N, C-alpha and C positions, 0 to 999 in steps of 0.2 A: 432413203434421201442421202445423197452425198453432201459430205463436209466440204466447205468452201476453202476451207485451210489446207486439207492434206488430201482432199479428193477421196477418202474412203466414204465406202457405202454402208450405211447405217439403217438397219431394218428398224421396225416399229419397237421391237423388244430391246434393242439396243440403244433406243433414244429415250428410254423411261427417265433418266436422270439429266435430260436435256443436254448432254455433251456428247462429243464424238468419242466413240470407244477405241479410238487409235491416238488421236492427239489431244483429247479433253477440250477442245474448242467449243463454245457453248452454241447452241442453236438457237435462233430467233423464232423460228415457227416450227409449228407441227402440224404438218397437212393433214393427219387423219382427224375427220369430222369437220374440217374447215370448208366453207362455201363462200368464195371460191377458194379452191385449194391454192396455197402460196407456199413455195419452199425457199429455203436461203439462196439455193442456186438461181432460182428464178427471179428472186429480187435483186440479187447482185448482176444477173444479166440485163434486167431493165435499167439498172444504174448505169451498167456499162454502155448499153445501147443508146440511151438519150444522151450522153454524154460524147459519144462517137469515140470509145476507147479512152475516156478520161481527157480530151482534147478541146471540147466546147463547154461552156456555160450553160447553164438552163435554169428556169425559174421554178418555184414551188408548184404553180399553177400548171406549167408544162408537165411537171412530173406528175400531177393529179391525173391530168387527161390522157398522158400515155400509159400509165399503170392501168386506168380503167379501160383502154383500148385492149391491152394485152390480156387482161382478165376475160373481157368479155369474149374476145377471139377464142382463147382456150376452152372457154365454157361451151361454145357454140359448136365445137367441132365434134363433140359427142353427142349432141342434143337427140339427133335422128335416131341413132342406135338405141339410145335410154328410151324413147317414147314408144318404139316398136316393142323392146323387151318388157317394158311395164303393161304395155296394151294387151300382149298373149298373156303374161303371167296372171295379170289380175283376171283376164276373162276366164282363166280356168279356176284359181282359187276362190275369186269372189262370187262367180256363178255356181261353184260347188257348195260351199259354205252357207252363203247367204240364201242360196236357191233351195238346199234342203230345209233350212229354218222356214222359209217361206212356203215351201210345200207343206209341211206340217201345220203351219198357221192357216193356210187357206182351206184346209179341210174343216175346220171349225167356224170360220168366218166366211159363210156362203154368199154374203153381200157382194164380196170383192170377186167371185166367180164370173161375174158379168155374162149371165145366161150360158154358162158352159164354155165359153170361149176360151178361158185359161184353164179350167178344171183345177186340179191341185197341183198344176205344173209352175212352181215357184222357181224353177230354174229360168224359165223364160222371163219372168220379171227381173230376176237378179241380173241376168245379162243385159237386158235393156237399160235397166237402172245404171249399171257400171258404164256402159258406153255412152249413155247420155251425159253421165258426170265427167267423164273423161274428156269428152269431146268439148264440152262447156269450158273445162279448166283450160284446154289448149287453145280455144279461141281468146279467152280472157288474157292468156299468157301471150299470145300473138300481139295483143294491143297494149303491151306493158311497155312504160317508158324505161324501163331498165334493161331491156335486151336491144341489141343492135341488129343492123340490117341481115347480117349473116345468120344470127341466131332466128330471126322472124322467118327467113328463107327456110331453114331446116324445120321449123314448127310447120310451115306451109308444107313441106313435102310429107312430113309425117301424117298431116290432116288427109293429105291426097291419098296416100298408102291406106291408112285407116278406112277412109271411105269406101276405097276399092275392096277391101276385105269383107267390110261390112255388106256392101251392095252383093258381091259374087258369092262369098261364103254363106252369109246370112240369109241372101235371098234363096239360094239353093236349099238350105235347111228348112227354111220355114215352108217351102213348098214341097219338098220331097219327104221330108222326116215329120214335121209338126203338121204340115197339111192344112194351114190356116192363112187364107188370103188376107184378112184384116190385119194379121201379125205381119204379114210379108209386107203390107203397105207401110206398116210402122218403121221395119226394118229398112227398107228401101229409102225411104223418106230421111231416116237418119244418115245413112251413108251419103245421100246427095247433098244434104246440109253440111256434112264434113268436108265433101270435096267442094263445095261452094266457098267455104271459108278457107281452105287450103289454097284456092286459087286467088283469092282476095289477099291472102298474106303474102304470096308469091309475086304478085303483081305490084304490090304497094312496097316500092323500093326507095320512096323520097325519104330524104333524112328527117328526123323527129328531133325534138328537143328532148335529150335522154337524161336521165338521173344516173348519179355515179353508182356503180355495182357496189362499192364498198362505202361507207359513210366516210367523210373526212377526218372525222374525230377518230375513228377506227384507225384509218391510215396513218394520220399522226402518231397514234400510240405506236403502230408497227415501226415508223421511223425513228421514234425516240429510242426504242429498245435496240433497232439495228445501230443507231450511232454510239450508245452505250457499249455495244458489243464489239462492233466492227469499225468504229469512227464514222465521222460525219464525211459524206461525199464531198470530195475537194471542190467540184465545179458547180456545186448547188449554191445559187445566190442567195444571200440572205433576205429574209422577208423585210419590207420597209414598214416602219410603224406609221400609221395615219396621222397625218397633221404633224408629222415631226418637224421641230423648229431647228433647221440647219442654218448656220450661219457660214456663208462661204469665206473663204478667205480672200484678205483685201487685195492679195496679189492677182487675182482673178480679173480685177478690173483693167488690167495691162494687156489682156489678152484681147485680140481683134479676131473676128470671123467674116466670111463672105457668104457663108451659107448657114440657114436655120432650119433645124428639125423640130416640129412642133408635135408632142406626143399627147394623147388623150390622157393616158394613164401615168403615174409615177413608176410602175412597175416596168412599162415599156422604156422610160427614160432611162433607169436604172440599168436595165439589162443592156442597152444600146452603149451607154457609158462604159461599163465594165468590159464589153467587148473590144470596144474601140481602144479603150486604154490599156487592156493588158494583152490584146492580140494583134491590133494593127498599129494604132498611133502612139501607144507609150505616153499616154496623157499623164500629167502629174497626179501625185495621189490626191489633192484637193477636189479632184473632179470625180472621184471614186465615192460618191455617195449617193 
């Protein structure tokens, strides 16, 4: 991770004392083990982008949504590759270790042998069990409110690919090696179910009400730590206290207007007043509340 103060690249070993090895500037984040991964450079870029190179003001709520958008977009880019890797690795290891255990277990539990359909072949059960659990977890994840359209699309593609692998690869193995038509039906059904939910996830592009990937309380802790180390962003507007008893300056009665903007929320009025006062109209300080 690069230091935002001097640009020196610090590996994990060099970040153990949470300071840059070159200039001693303190790091706010440690991305190792974080989900989503956040670095000082990423957080600084988010602040810079939302303020358009520190030229425009923004509210806390705008920052919350923009941070959530960036975090979800970064997470969704690697989803498909991760899904495929997990599928392949666990098909090997889960089938091997759990299958070996079940193989020994089925020798003694003859009731589960089902008229010789499975025999002592615990590898088949382990493989079907893992694939079923994995597909169910992906389907549930595709319906989560904590993912955006891009990540849902990546999961849909993953379900399509996995369904194709199960249909083609699993179907061929069950017919040519295992030579069991009942197991072939189970495998192909699982593959078709995966493809069905993959198509459903890809076709569902309607926006949904989403949860924040990072809780607001956690994001506030990060911001407070950032402010204590790197100073508070200049263009972040202060939060308005609800039901704040403000006494307008008496001189405001002398001002006239020919247009009126009615705002539903105090935050919107606050935002417009600050923007107009400091950027366009240079309104008196009494209006900047």
